[in-house]
C-alpha atoms as one frame of an Amber mdcrd trajectory, in Angstrom:
protein
 -24.349  14.092 -34.757 -21.426  11.660 -34.609 -21.857   8.031 -33.726 -19.873
   6.478 -30.889 -19.242   3.452 -33.102 -16.467   5.408 -34.826 -14.664   5.764
 -31.497 -15.157   2.163 -30.394 -11.842   0.978 -31.852  -9.983   3.661 -29.901
 -11.764   2.864 -26.638 -11.403  -0.912 -26.865  -7.978  -1.060 -28.544  -6.227
  -2.613 -25.536  -8.370  -5.156 -23.714  -8.085  -5.088 -19.943  -7.817  -8.552
 -18.451  -8.453  -7.380 -14.871  -5.220  -8.820 -13.513  -2.377  -6.724 -12.065
   0.831  -6.547 -14.050   4.104  -8.037 -12.826   5.344  -4.555 -11.918   2.231
  -3.898  -9.837   2.616  -7.244  -8.051   6.269  -6.452  -7.313   5.283  -3.056
  -5.895   2.654  -4.675  -3.667   5.157  -7.260  -2.467   7.675  -4.510  -1.693
   5.095  -2.556   0.300   3.591  -5.590   2.077   5.403  -5.014   5.432   3.979
  -1.479   5.534   0.512  -2.698   4.573   0.538  -5.328   7.319   1.805  -2.802
   9.888  -1.030  -0.444   8.910  -3.535  -3.272   9.372  -2.200  -4.007  12.862
  -2.456  -0.302  13.754  -6.021  -0.106  12.455  -6.979  -3.212  14.426  -5.559
  -1.679  17.598  -7.430   1.573  16.962 -10.696  -0.170  16.086 -10.642  -2.061
  19.386 -10.795   1.254  21.250 -13.486   2.991  19.193 -16.388   2.325  21.557
 -14.543   2.476  24.865 -11.843   4.401  26.637  -8.452   2.858  25.879  -6.816
   1.068  28.764  -3.107   1.228  29.459  -2.651  -2.008  27.523  -4.577  -0.564
  24.563  -2.400   2.547  24.589   0.748   0.415  24.575  -0.623  -1.702  21.744
  -1.400   1.404  19.669   1.991   2.953  20.439   3.770  -0.270  19.461   1.742
  -0.492  16.242   2.576   3.136  15.371   6.276   2.437  15.883   5.955  -0.616
  13.631   4.327   1.508  10.909   7.053   4.138  11.182   9.763   1.483  11.012
   8.159  -0.077   7.935   7.889   3.351   6.270  11.526   4.099   7.087  12.632
   0.739   5.691  10.610   1.269   2.505  12.002   4.785   2.056  15.563   3.576
   2.620  15.072   0.714   0.182  13.716   3.028  -2.522  16.535   5.520  -1.878
  19.147   2.784  -2.365  17.483   1.667  -5.589  17.354   5.232  -6.936  21.009
   5.887  -5.995  22.179   2.712  -7.665  20.292   3.554 -10.819  17.643   0.893
 -10.364  20.035  -2.020 -10.792  20.052  -3.547  -7.337
């Protein structure tokens, strides 16, 4: 039977500090408009969970969906420009 102590150096070789890297923070910042648009859409949908949506609710949800689609389009266009330019924007 092998001891796990022999594998401890491999498992704990790179300590994890629990903080996101700079690249992860940049990715979050890039996607923030889409994240916020998704939150607005979820809020509009949550308001109508326990009742029939009124005309105002339907407009609010429709507007939020358009905002999400616009944010997705903008993010896709931005990433397409970066990939076409070779990442040096």
